[in-house]
N, CA, C and O atoms as CSV, one atom per row, in Angstrom:
chain,resi,resn,atom,element,x,y,z
A,1,MET,N,N,0.630,-1.170,-0.214
A,1,MET,CA,C,0.060,-0.159,-0.290
A,1,MET,C,C,1.162,0.988,-0.122
A,1,MET,O,O,2.127,0.900,0.637
A,2,THR,N,N,0.835,2.209,-1.044
A,2,THR,CA,C,1.694,3.194,-1.135
A,2,THR,C,C,0.192,4.364,-0.545
A,2,THR,O,O,-1.015,4.193,-0.371
A,3,PHE,N,N,1.368,5.785,-0.374
A,3,PHE,CA,C,0.352,6.698,-0.224
A,3,PHE,C,C,0.972,7.652,-1.166
A,3,PHE,O,O,2.157,7.621,-1.495
A,4,ASP,N,N,-0.121,8.708,-1.676
A,4,ASP,CA,C,0.666,9.523,-2.719
A,4,ASP,C,C,0.186,11.116,-1.727
A,4,ASP,O,O,-0.875,11.589,-1.321
A,5,PHE,N,N,1.679,11.528,-1.667
A,5,PHE,CA,C,2.274,12.583,-0.847
A,5,PHE,C,C,2.061,14.233,-1.421
A,5,PHE,O,O,2.281,15.319,-0.884
A,6,THR,N,N,1.626,13.916,-2.518
A,6,THR,CA,C,1.712,15.328,-3.202
A,6,THR,C,C,0.331,16.118,-2.841
A,6,THR,O,O,-0.697,15.614,-2.391
A,7,THR,N,N,0.539,17.285,-3.110
A,7,THR,CA,C,-0.725,18.263,-2.727
A,7,THR,C,C,-1.193,19.026,-3.718
A,7,THR,O,O,-0.291,19.222,-4.533
A,8,PRO,N,N,-2.261,19.581,-4.040
A,8,PRO,CA,C,-2.938,20.040,-5.208
A,8,PRO,C,C,-2.101,21.345,-6.151
A,8,PRO,O,O,-2.356,21.603,-7.327
A,9,MET,N,N,-0.927,22.150,-5.181
A,9,MET,CA,C,0.058,22.945,-5.017
A,9,MET,C,C,0.811,22.043,-5.809
A,9,MET,O,O,0.638,22.106,-7.026
A,10,ASP,N,N,1.769,21.054,-5.267
A,10,ASP,CA,C,2.470,20.092,-6.175
A,10,ASP,C,C,1.765,19.545,-7.846
A,10,ASP,O,O,2.592,19.451,-8.753
A,11,ARG,N,N,0.582,19.279,-8.110
A,11,ARG,CA,C,0.021,18.920,-9.170
A,11,ARG,C,C,-0.169,20.000,-9.863
A,11,ARG,O,O,-0.438,19.724,-11.032
A,12,ALA,N,N,-0.137,21.450,-9.575
A,12,ALA,CA,C,-0.505,22.471,-10.427
A,12,ALA,C,C,0.724,22.769,-10.867
A,12,ALA,O,O,0.875,22.843,-12.087
A,13,ALA,N,N,1.775,22.984,-10.055
A,13,ALA,CA,C,3.465,23.263,-10.475
A,13,ALA,C,C,3.670,22.248,-11.776
A,13,ALA,O,O,4.115,22.574,-12.876
A,14,ASP,N,N,3.131,20.644,-11.263
A,14,ASP,CA,C,3.810,20.153,-12.279
A,14,ASP,C,C,2.776,20.685,-13.441
A,14,ASP,O,O,3.339,21.119,-14.446
A,15,VAL,N,N,1.772,20.704,-13.440
A,15,VAL,CA,C,0.989,21.180,-14.900
A,15,VAL,C,C,1.245,22.236,-15.783
A,15,VAL,O,O,1.217,22.241,-17.014
A,16,SER,N,N,1.587,23.441,-14.711
A,16,SER,CA,C,2.278,24.879,-15.143
A,16,SER,C,C,3.962,24.057,-15.844
A,16,SER,O,O,4.569,24.718,-16.686
A,17,GLN,N,N,4.470,22.863,-15.472
A,17,GLN,CA,C,5.877,22.730,-16.026
A,17,GLN,C,C,5.555,22.103,-17.115
A,17,GLN,O,O,6.216,22.566,-18.044
A,18,GLN,N,N,4.708,21.097,-17.522
A,18,GLN,CA,C,4.370,20.691,-18.574
A,18,GLN,C,C,3.797,21.119,-19.705
A,18,GLN,O,O,3.877,20.717,-20.866
A,19,ASN,N,N,2.927,22.409,-18.957
A,19,ASN,CA,C,2.516,23.473,-20.347
A,19,ASN,C,C,3.577,24.294,-20.811
A,19,ASN,O,O,3.386,24.682,-21.964
A,20,ARG,N,N,5.062,24.844,-20.078
A,20,ARG,CA,C,5.729,25.511,-20.483
A,20,ARG,C,C,6.451,24.829,-21.403
A,20,ARG,O,O,6.871,25.375,-22.423
A,21,LYS,N,N,6.717,23.193,-21.032
A,21,LYS,CA,C,7.646,22.494,-21.642
A,21,LYS,C,C,6.727,22.113,-23.354
A,21,LYS,O,O,7.331,21.780,-24.373
A,22,ALA,N,N,5.551,22.244,-23.274
A,22,ALA,CA,C,4.785,22.107,-24.622
A,22,ALA,C,C,4.346,23.311,-25.267
A,22,ALA,O,O,3.718,23.492,-26.310
A,23,GLN,N,N,4.764,24.002,-24.510
A,23,GLN,CA,C,5.066,25.812,-25.506
A,23,GLN,C,C,6.040,26.036,-25.622
A,23,GLN,O,O,6.197,27.151,-26.120
A,24,ALA,N,N,7.078,25.424,-25.368
A,24,ALA,CA,C,8.915,26.093,-25.663
A,24,ALA,C,C,8.643,25.361,-26.755
A,24,ALA,O,O,9.064,26.123,-27.625
A,25,PHE,N,N,8.234,24.418,-27.321
A,25,PHE,CA,C,8.223,23.340,-28.499
A,25,PHE,C,C,7.580,23.014,-29.531
A,25,PHE,O,O,7.573,21.972,-30.187
A,26,PRO,N,N,6.653,24.651,-29.710
A,26,PRO,CA,C,5.310,24.121,-30.307
A,26,PRO,C,C,5.410,23.544,-32.027
A,26,PRO,O,O,4.550,22.958,-32.684
A,27,TRP,N,N,6.668,23.930,-32.378
A,27,TRP,CA,C,7.301,23.786,-33.977
A,27,TRP,C,C,6.720,22.231,-34.061
A,27,TRP,O,O,5.795,22.023,-34.846
A,28,ARG,N,N,7.343,20.937,-33.124
A,28,ARG,CA,C,7.326,19.624,-33.451
A,28,ARG,C,C,5.731,19.317,-33.200
A,28,ARG,O,O,5.576,18.102,-33.323
A,29,ARG,N,N,4.819,19.797,-32.974
A,29,ARG,CA,C,3.445,19.138,-33.180
A,29,ARG,C,C,3.037,19.341,-34.228
A,29,ARG,O,O,2.334,18.460,-34.724
A,30,PHE,N,N,3.317,20.641,-35.041
A,30,PHE,CA,C,2.891,21.451,-36.345
A,30,PHE,C,C,3.459,20.272,-37.245
A,30,PHE,O,O,2.713,19.461,-37.792
A,31,VAL,N,N,5.012,20.242,-37.364
A,31,VAL,CA,C,5.591,18.980,-38.044
A,31,VAL,C,C,5.197,17.517,-37.923
A,31,VAL,O,O,5.349,16.846,-38.944
A,32,GLY,N,N,4.793,17.010,-37.019
A,32,GLY,CA,C,4.012,16.249,-36.738
A,32,GLY,C,C,2.770,16.293,-36.926
A,32,GLY,O,O,2.375,15.171,-37.241
A,33,ASP,N,N,1.702,17.269,-36.877
A,33,ASP,CA,C,0.660,17.202,-37.762
A,33,ASP,C,C,0.826,17.379,-39.172
A,33,ASP,O,O,-0.007,16.994,-39.993
A,34,GLY,N,N,2.338,18.200,-39.577
A,34,GLY,CA,C,1.559,18.095,-41.147
A,34,GLY,C,C,2.318,16.734,-42.117
A,34,GLY,O,O,2.122,16.567,-43.321
A,35,CYS,N,N,3.046,16.019,-41.392
A,35,CYS,CA,C,3.840,14.860,-41.362
A,35,CYS,C,C,2.653,13.656,-41.977
A,35,CYS,O,O,2.579,12.919,-42.961
A,36,TYR,N,N,1.759,13.979,-40.686
A,36,TYR,CA,C,0.206,12.903,-40.422
A,36,TYR,C,C,-0.571,13.612,-41.703
A,36,TYR,O,O,-1.360,12.933,-42.360
A,37,ILE,N,N,-0.441,14.347,-41.880
A,37,ILE,CA,C,-1.609,15.263,-42.856
A,37,ILE,C,C,-1.066,15.030,-44.580
A,37,ILE,O,O,-1.670,15.541,-45.522
A,38,PHE,N,N,-0.085,14.347,-44.703
A,38,PHE,CA,C,0.910,14.395,-46.090
A,38,PHE,C,C,0.832,12.859,-45.945
A,38,PHE,O,O,0.501,12.257,-46.967
A,39,LEU,N,N,1.029,12.291,-45.082
A,39,LEU,CA,C,0.888,10.352,-45.580
A,39,LEU,C,C,-0.210,10.314,-45.758
A,39,LEU,O,O,-0.593,10.029,-46.892
A,40,ARG,N,N,-1.356,10.636,-44.510
A,40,ARG,CA,C,-3.354,10.671,-45.290
A,40,ARG,C,C,-3.248,10.974,-46.551
A,40,ARG,O,O,-3.325,10.142,-47.455
A,41,SER,N,N,-3.062,12.193,-46.709
A,41,SER,CA,C,-3.642,12.774,-47.982
A,41,SER,C,C,-2.977,11.465,-48.914
A,41,SER,O,O,-3.598,10.541,-49.440
A,42,SER,N,N,-1.526,11.724,-48.921
A,42,SER,CA,C,-1.069,10.359,-50.156
A,42,SER,C,C,-1.664,8.928,-49.839
A,42,SER,O,O,-1.269,7.985,-50.526
A,43,ALA,N,N,-2.549,8.724,-48.883
A,43,ALA,CA,C,-2.962,7.305,-49.230
A,43,ALA,C,C,-3.830,7.810,-49.814
A,43,ALA,O,O,-4.049,7.469,-50.977
A,44,PHE,N,N,-4.783,9.022,-49.030
A,44,PHE,CA,C,-6.245,9.081,-49.668
A,44,PHE,C,C,-6.032,9.212,-51.062
A,44,PHE,O,O,-7.104,8.796,-51.503
A,45,ALA,N,N,-4.952,9.694,-52.581
A,45,ALA,CA,C,-4.927,9.831,-53.449
A,45,ALA,C,C,-4.864,8.865,-54.077
A,45,ALA,O,O,-5.569,8.615,-55.055
A,46,VAL,N,N,-3.797,7.994,-53.499
A,46,VAL,CA,C,-3.401,6.548,-53.904
A,46,VAL,C,C,-4.803,5.416,-53.987
A,46,VAL,O,O,-5.135,4.461,-54.689
A,47,THR,N,N,-5.265,6.052,-53.011
A,47,THR,CA,C,-6.563,4.632,-52.913
A,47,THR,C,C,-7.680,5.148,-53.882
A,47,THR,O,O,-8.467,4.308,-54.319
A,48,THR,N,N,-7.839,6.682,-54.317
A,48,THR,CA,C,-8.715,6.976,-55.393
A,48,THR,C,C,-8.274,6.772,-56.673
A,48,THR,O,O,-9.067,6.831,-57.614
A,49,PHE,N,N,-7.042,6.527,-56.839
A,49,PHE,CA,C,-6.805,6.412,-58.107
A,49,PHE,C,C,-6.638,5.150,-58.675
A,49,PHE,O,O,-6.602,4.876,-59.875
A,50,LEU,N,N,-6.532,4.343,-57.639
A,50,LEU,CA,C,-6.670,2.786,-57.788
A,50,LEU,C,C,-8.138,2.105,-57.855
A,50,LEU,O,O,-8.483,0.998,-58.269
A,51,MET,N,N,-8.865,3.162,-57.303
A,51,MET,CA,C,-10.391,2.730,-57.294
A,51,MET,C,C,-10.925,3.471,-58.574
A,51,MET,O,O,-12.126,3.356,-58.816
A,52,THR,N,N,-10.245,4.119,-59.300
A,52,THR,CA,C,-10.778,4.977,-60.406
A,52,THR,C,C,-9.862,3.285,-61.315
A,52,THR,O,O,-10.705,2.457,-61.661
A,53,LEU,N,N,-9.030,3.056,-61.492
A,53,LEU,CA,C,-8.160,1.969,-62.423
A,53,LEU,C,C,-9.009,0.926,-62.541
A,53,LEU,O,O,-9.020,0.344,-63.626
A,54,GLY,N,N,-10.086,0.362,-61.238
A,54,GLY,CA,C,-11.174,-0.645,-61.209
A,54,GLY,C,C,-12.090,-0.485,-61.942
A,54,GLY,O,O,-12.536,-1.392,-62.646
A,55,LEU,N,N,-12.616,0.871,-61.916
A,55,LEU,CA,C,-14.171,1.273,-62.893
A,55,LEU,C,C,-13.703,0.243,-64.090
A,55,LEU,O,O,-14.306,-0.823,-63.964
A,56,PRO,N,N,-13.020,0.248,-64.944
A,56,PRO,CA,C,-13.083,0.067,-66.422
A,56,PRO,C,C,-13.181,-1.544,-66.228
A,56,PRO,O,O,-13.995,-2.086,-66.975
A,57,LEU,N,N,-12.302,-2.590,-65.121
A,57,LEU,CA,C,-12.288,-4.079,-65.054
A,57,LEU,C,C,-13.595,-4.052,-64.703
A,57,LEU,O,O,-14.377,-4.735,-65.364
A,58,PHE,N,N,-14.065,-3.280,-63.628
A,58,PHE,CA,C,-15.373,-3.608,-63.417
A,58,PHE,C,C,-16.155,-3.462,-64.362
A,58,PHE,O,O,-16.787,-4.485,-64.625
A,59,PHE,N,N,-16.372,-2.582,-64.990
A,59,PHE,CA,C,-17.513,-2.168,-66.226
A,59,PHE,C,C,-17.180,-3.327,-67.486
A,59,PHE,O,O,-18.067,-3.490,-68.324
A,60,PHE,N,N,-15.876,-4.140,-67.611
A,60,PHE,CA,C,-16.406,-4.884,-68.700
A,60,PHE,C,C,-16.715,-6.499,-68.337
A,60,PHE,O,O,-17.228,-7.442,-68.940
A,61,LEU,N,N,-15.988,-6.243,-66.735
A,61,LEU,CA,C,-16.471,-8.100,-66.341
A,61,LEU,C,C,-18.375,-7.907,-66.400
A,61,LEU,O,O,-19.075,-8.819,-66.840
A,62,LEU,N,N,-19.097,-6.301,-65.773
A,62,LEU,CA,C,-19.974,-6.519,-65.855
A,62,LEU,C,C,-20.871,-7.015,-67.076
A,62,LEU,O,O,-21.670,-7.944,-66.967
A,63,ILE,N,N,-20.680,-6.382,-68.110
A,63,ILE,CA,C,-21.192,-6.040,-69.666
A,63,ILE,C,C,-20.865,-7.757,-69.693
A,63,ILE,O,O,-21.820,-8.512,-69.877
A,64,SER,N,N,-19.673,-8.246,-69.530
A,64,SER,CA,C,-19.086,-9.917,-70.077
A,64,SER,C,C,-20.103,-11.002,-69.436
A,64,SER,O,O,-20.083,-12.158,-69.858
A,65,GLY,N,N,-21.216,-10.508,-68.149
A,65,GLY,CA,C,-21.503,-11.374,-67.551
A,65,GLY,C,C,-20.817,-12.107,-66.462
A,65,GLY,O,O,-21.350,-13.005,-65.810
A,66,TRP,N,N,-19.440,-11.618,-66.278
A,66,TRP,CA,C,-18.510,-12.312,-65.170
A,66,TRP,C,C,-17.916,-13.423,-65.805
A,66,TRP,O,O,-17.678,-14.541,-65.349
A,67,ASN,N,N,-17.646,-12.800,-67.286
A,67,ASN,CA,C,-17.215,-14.351,-67.717
A,67,ASN,C,C,-15.836,-14.048,-68.382
A,67,ASN,O,O,-15.603,-12.965,-68.920
A,68,MET,N,N,-15.303,-14.654,-68.339
A,68,MET,CA,C,-13.534,-14.128,-68.722
A,68,MET,C,C,-13.433,-14.238,-69.960
A,68,MET,O,O,-12.884,-13.278,-70.501
A,69,ASP,N,N,-13.977,-15.602,-71.053
A,69,ASP,CA,C,-13.303,-15.387,-72.129
A,69,ASP,C,C,-14.357,-14.019,-73.249
A,69,ASP,O,O,-14.123,-13.751,-74.427
A,70,LEU,N,N,-15.301,-13.498,-72.499
A,70,LEU,CA,C,-16.524,-12.700,-73.126
A,70,LEU,C,C,-15.582,-11.639,-73.130
A,70,LEU,O,O,-15.211,-10.973,-74.097
A,71,LEU,N,N,-15.068,-11.516,-71.363
A,71,LEU,CA,C,-14.215,-10.300,-71.104
A,71,LEU,C,C,-13.006,-9.971,-72.283
A,71,LEU,O,O,-12.969,-8.984,-73.018
A,72,PHE,N,N,-12.050,-11.088,-72.230
A,72,PHE,CA,C,-10.749,-11.075,-73.012
A,72,PHE,C,C,-11.731,-11.051,-74.584
A,72,PHE,O,O,-11.471,-9.902,-74.940
A,73,LEU,N,N,-12.419,-11.468,-75.395
A,73,LEU,CA,C,-13.084,-10.926,-76.459
A,73,LEU,C,C,-13.043,-9.734,-76.857
A,73,LEU,O,O,-12.436,-9.182,-77.774
A,74,GLN,N,N,-14.147,-9.188,-75.639
A,74,GLN,CA,C,-14.772,-7.751,-75.898
A,74,GLN,C,C,-13.197,-6.419,-75.642
A,74,GLN,O,O,-13.292,-5.220,-75.902
A,75,LEU,N,N,-12.040,-7.047,-75.148
A,75,LEU,CA,C,-10.758,-6.353,-74.889
A,75,LEU,C,C,-9.934,-6.643,-76.046
A,75,LEU,O,O,-9.157,-5.720,-76.291
A,76,ASP,N,N,-9.844,-7.776,-76.953
A,76,ASP,CA,C,-9.502,-7.813,-78.178
A,76,ASP,C,C,-10.088,-6.888,-79.286
A,76,ASP,O,O,-9.418,-6.307,-80.140
A,77,ASN,N,N,-11.819,-6.827,-79.103
A,77,ASN,CA,C,-12.119,-6.228,-80.218
A,77,ASN,C,C,-11.560,-4.629,-79.995
A,77,ASN,O,O,-10.917,-3.959,-80.803
A,78,ILE,N,N,-11.884,-4.357,-79.032
A,78,ILE,CA,C,-11.311,-2.882,-78.618
A,78,ILE,C,C,-9.750,-2.471,-79.034
A,78,ILE,O,O,-9.279,-1.359,-79.270
A,79,ALA,N,N,-9.147,-3.738,-79.035
A,79,ALA,CA,C,-7.554,-3.375,-79.233
A,79,ALA,C,C,-7.228,-3.633,-80.859
A,79,ALA,O,O,-6.400,-2.934,-81.443
A,80,ASN,N,N,-7.852,-4.546,-81.427
A,80,ASN,CA,C,-8.369,-4.797,-83.069
A,80,ASN,C,C,-8.301,-3.480,-83.344
A,80,ASN,O,O,-7.316,-2.967,-83.875
A,81,ARG,N,N,-9.789,-2.579,-82.856
A,81,ARG,CA,C,-10.334,-1.841,-83.459
A,81,ARG,C,C,-9.478,-0.232,-83.550
A,81,ARG,O,O,-9.648,0.594,-84.447
A,82,TYR,N,N,-8.497,-0.082,-82.299
A,82,TYR,CA,C,-7.829,1.143,-81.856
A,82,TYR,C,C,-6.731,0.782,-82.926
A,82,TYR,O,O,-6.378,1.817,-83.491
A,83,LEU,N,N,-6.175,-0.149,-83.323
A,83,LEU,CA,C,-5.212,-0.363,-84.225
A,83,LEU,C,C,-5.514,-0.164,-85.648
A,83,LEU,O,O,-4.761,0.388,-86.450
A,84,GLY,N,N,-6.559,-0.606,-85.878
A,84,GLY,CA,C,-7.056,-0.116,-87.337
A,84,GLY,C,C,-7.604,1.226,-87.539
A,84,GLY,O,O,-7.975,1.652,-88.633
A,85,ALA,N,N,-7.634,1.783,-86.592
A,85,ALA,CA,C,-8.037,3.147,-86.789
A,85,ALA,C,C,-6.684,4.262,-87.549
A,85,ALA,O,O,-5.474,4.038,-87.598
A,86,ASP,N,N,-7.308,5.234,-87.966
A,86,ASP,CA,C,-6.656,6.331,-88.556
A,86,ASP,C,C,-5.668,7.123,-87.206
A,86,ASP,O,O,-6.139,7.325,-86.087
A,87,SER,N,N,-4.237,7.493,-87.617
A,87,SER,CA,C,-3.974,8.378,-86.016
A,87,SER,C,C,-4.565,9.293,-85.645
A,87,SER,O,O,-4.421,9.527,-84.445
A,88,ALA,N,N,-5.401,10.150,-86.360
A,88,ALA,CA,C,-6.391,10.831,-85.532
A,88,ALA,C,C,-7.092,10.712,-84.688
A,88,ALA,O,O,-7.140,11.282,-83.597
A,89,ARG,N,N,-7.991,9.582,-85.346
A,89,ARG,CA,C,-9.188,8.993,-84.712
A,89,ARG,C,C,-7.945,8.510,-82.863
A,89,ARG,O,O,-7.895,9.050,-81.758
A,90,GLN,N,N,-7.314,7.474,-83.383
A,90,GLN,CA,C,-6.278,7.315,-82.496
A,90,GLN,C,C,-6.297,8.266,-81.319
A,90,GLN,O,O,-6.857,7.807,-80.324
A,91,LEU,N,N,-5.772,9.580,-81.206
A,91,LEU,CA,C,-5.661,10.988,-80.839
A,91,LEU,C,C,-6.866,11.052,-80.401
A,91,LEU,O,O,-6.842,10.781,-79.200
A,92,ALA,N,N,-7.934,11.277,-80.765
A,92,ALA,CA,C,-9.048,11.346,-80.216
A,92,ALA,C,C,-9.668,10.558,-79.120
A,92,ALA,O,O,-10.041,11.064,-78.062
A,93,PHE,N,N,-9.785,8.973,-79.494
A,93,PHE,CA,C,-9.618,8.649,-78.624
A,93,PHE,C,C,-8.690,8.143,-77.427
A,93,PHE,O,O,-9.257,7.223,-76.837
A,94,SER,N,N,-7.598,8.414,-76.951
A,94,SER,CA,C,-7.091,8.634,-76.185
A,94,SER,C,C,-7.085,9.587,-75.032
A,94,SER,O,O,-6.858,9.541,-73.823
A,95,GLY,N,N,-7.618,10.936,-76.407
A,95,GLY,CA,C,-7.923,12.206,-75.518
A,95,GLY,C,C,-9.303,11.975,-74.674
A,95,GLY,O,O,-9.552,12.498,-73.588
A,96,GLU,N,N,-10.110,11.120,-75.368
A,96,GLU,CA,C,-11.661,10.864,-74.356
A,96,GLU,C,C,-11.182,9.673,-73.381
A,96,GLU,O,O,-12.099,9.422,-72.600
A,97,LEU,N,N,-10.243,8.989,-73.199
A,97,LEU,CA,C,-10.052,8.153,-72.191
A,97,LEU,C,C,-9.178,9.130,-71.289
A,97,LEU,O,O,-9.297,8.883,-70.089
A,98,GLN,N,N,-8.294,10.225,-71.610
A,98,GLN,CA,C,-7.863,11.021,-70.577
A,98,GLN,C,C,-8.646,11.525,-70.082
A,98,GLN,O,O,-8.622,11.489,-68.851
A,99,GLY,N,N,-9.618,12.173,-70.679
A,99,GLY,CA,C,-10.889,13.350,-70.122
A,99,GLY,C,C,-11.677,12.484,-69.389
A,99,GLY,O,O,-12.314,13.028,-68.487
A,100,GLY,N,N,-11.824,11.221,-69.525
A,100,GLY,CA,C,-13.322,9.956,-68.620
A,100,GLY,C,C,-12.119,9.680,-67.763
A,100,GLY,O,O,-12.643,9.031,-66.857
A,101,PHE,N,N,-11.184,9.737,-67.547
A,101,PHE,CA,C,-10.243,8.989,-66.287
A,101,PHE,C,C,-9.886,10.284,-65.020
A,101,PHE,O,O,-9.823,10.239,-63.791
A,102,PHE,N,N,-9.711,11.362,-66.006
A,102,PHE,CA,C,-9.817,12.853,-65.128
A,102,PHE,C,C,-10.997,13.338,-64.337
A,102,PHE,O,O,-10.799,14.018,-63.330
A,103,LEU,N,N,-12.045,13.074,-64.674
A,103,LEU,CA,C,-13.583,13.667,-64.284
A,103,LEU,C,C,-14.135,12.003,-63.449
A,103,LEU,O,O,-14.791,12.212,-62.429
A,104,PHE,N,N,-13.919,10.443,-63.804
A,104,PHE,CA,C,-14.038,9.775,-62.509
A,104,PHE,C,C,-12.807,9.942,-61.270
A,104,PHE,O,O,-13.203,9.553,-60.172
A,105,VAL,N,N,-11.951,10.255,-61.287
A,105,VAL,CA,C,-10.627,10.835,-60.676
A,105,VAL,C,C,-11.634,11.930,-59.441
A,105,VAL,O,O,-11.908,11.789,-58.249
A,106,LEU,N,N,-11.935,12.947,-60.416
A,106,LEU,CA,C,-12.574,13.651,-59.535
A,106,LEU,C,C,-14.055,13.450,-58.693
A,106,LEU,O,O,-14.549,13.851,-57.639
A,107,LEU,N,N,-14.465,12.512,-59.919
A,107,LEU,CA,C,-16.087,12.214,-58.923
A,107,LEU,C,C,-15.722,11.602,-57.824
A,107,LEU,O,O,-16.194,11.969,-56.748
A,108,ILE,N,N,-14.673,10.397,-57.913
A,108,ILE,CA,C,-14.487,9.709,-56.737
A,108,ILE,C,C,-13.663,10.224,-55.335
A,108,ILE,O,O,-13.832,9.716,-54.227
A,109,ALA,N,N,-12.795,11.273,-55.616
A,109,ALA,CA,C,-12.287,12.192,-54.551
A,109,ALA,C,C,-12.982,12.985,-53.962
A,109,ALA,O,O,-12.798,13.285,-52.783
A,110,ILE,N,N,-14.330,13.674,-55.039
A,110,ILE,CA,C,-15.232,14.641,-53.794
A,110,ILE,C,C,-15.927,13.917,-53.482
A,110,ILE,O,O,-16.387,14.315,-52.412
A,111,TRP,N,N,-16.570,12.547,-53.887
A,111,TRP,CA,C,-17.416,11.640,-52.772
A,111,TRP,C,C,-16.463,11.256,-52.277
A,111,TRP,O,O,-16.786,10.097,-52.017
A,112,ARG,N,N,-15.208,11.413,-51.844
A,112,ARG,CA,C,-15.005,10.516,-50.243
A,112,ARG,C,C,-14.208,11.754,-49.621
A,112,ARG,O,O,-13.724,11.613,-48.498
A,113,THR,N,N,-14.102,12.583,-50.091
A,113,THR,CA,C,-13.275,14.000,-49.691
A,113,THR,C,C,-14.244,14.238,-48.287
A,113,THR,O,O,-13.512,13.833,-47.385
A,114,PRO,N,N,-15.315,14.620,-47.769
A,114,PRO,CA,C,-16.032,14.778,-46.588
A,114,PRO,C,C,-15.520,13.711,-45.259
A,114,PRO,O,O,-15.015,13.917,-44.155
A,115,ARG,N,N,-15.852,12.754,-45.851
A,115,ARG,CA,C,-15.647,11.285,-44.996
A,115,ARG,C,C,-13.691,11.795,-44.287
A,115,ARG,O,O,-13.297,12.132,-43.171
A,116,PHE,N,N,-13.235,11.669,-45.141
A,116,PHE,CA,C,-11.820,12.180,-45.427
A,116,PHE,C,C,-11.155,13.346,-44.416
A,116,PHE,O,O,-10.174,13.399,-43.673
A,117,VAL,N,N,-11.975,14.027,-44.710
A,117,VAL,CA,C,-11.483,15.279,-43.819
A,117,VAL,C,C,-11.855,15.364,-42.424
A,117,VAL,O,O,-11.258,15.960,-41.528
A,118,ALA,N,N,-13.540,14.297,-42.322
A,118,ALA,CA,C,-13.918,14.471,-40.864
A,118,ALA,C,C,-12.815,13.312,-39.689
A,118,ALA,O,O,-12.503,13.403,-38.502
A,119,ASP,N,N,-12.485,12.217,-40.862
A,119,ASP,CA,C,-11.306,11.803,-39.850
A,119,ASP,C,C,-10.332,12.176,-39.605
A,119,ASP,O,O,-10.028,12.087,-38.415
A,120,LEU,N,N,-9.337,12.777,-40.532
A,120,LEU,CA,C,-8.358,13.707,-40.465
A,120,LEU,C,C,-8.433,14.775,-39.368
A,120,LEU,O,O,-7.459,14.964,-38.638
A,121,MET,N,N,-9.662,15.538,-39.222
A,121,MET,CA,C,-9.738,16.293,-38.537
A,121,MET,C,C,-10.209,15.850,-36.597
A,121,MET,O,O,-9.870,16.483,-35.598
A,122,ARG,N,N,-10.942,14.757,-36.665
A,122,ARG,CA,C,-11.139,13.928,-35.739
A,122,ARG,C,C,-9.836,13.189,-34.790
A,122,ARG,O,O,-9.683,13.064,-33.575
A,123,THR,N,N,-9.098,12.826,-35.847
A,123,THR,CA,C,-7.726,12.316,-35.492
A,123,THR,C,C,-6.723,13.513,-34.817
A,123,THR,O,O,-5.811,13.383,-33.999
A,124,LEU,N,N,-7.208,14.630,-35.427
A,124,LEU,CA,C,-5.809,15.924,-35.652
A,124,LEU,C,C,-6.378,16.078,-33.545
A,124,LEU,O,O,-5.790,16.029,-32.464
A,125,ASP,N,N,-7.364,16.209,-33.881
A,125,ASP,CA,C,-8.257,16.738,-32.157
A,125,ASP,C,C,-8.199,15.809,-31.399
A,125,ASP,O,O,-8.511,16.081,-30.239
A,126,GLU,N,N,-7.788,14.347,-31.701
A,126,GLU,CA,C,-7.785,13.264,-30.382
A,126,GLU,C,C,-6.253,13.932,-30.140
A,126,GLU,O,O,-5.909,14.080,-28.967
A,127,GLY,N,N,-5.612,14.213,-30.876
A,127,GLY,CA,C,-4.047,14.017,-30.419
A,127,GLY,C,C,-3.732,15.280,-29.933
A,127,GLY,O,O,-2.563,15.350,-29.554
A,128,LYS,N,N,-4.485,16.472,-29.798
A,128,LYS,CA,C,-4.130,17.498,-28.956
A,128,LYS,C,C,-4.586,17.756,-27.352
A,128,LYS,O,O,-4.287,18.632,-26.541
A,129,MET,N,N,-5.598,16.369,-27.278
A,129,MET,CA,C,-6.077,16.475,-25.596
A,129,MET,C,C,-5.035,15.746,-24.910
A,129,MET,O,O,-5.069,15.627,-23.686
């Protein structure tokens, strides 16, 4: 059995000393928060791009009825038509694919951003307590 012989004055002095230490190096928290935000934002961007890259696969699997033979038959058809087209049509098709990819990245990012920001703010607020 141990007894705690600290008085409220001792506890107040300890708290004020801890506050002075926390105020002496505020840059550490900002750097730590900045690194955390950078890592979470990078993970958000990577997962958004991976979701966008998975959409064409999902679309082709959906229209092929989850049959791999039909999926590769459709991909072969698209590849043959692309190679058989003239360069102007190939360039136009590439531009449309790039625009569609950018649009889907933007839509998925807009859809995911509110939850990302809420989770990030909640985590940063928990760390300050």
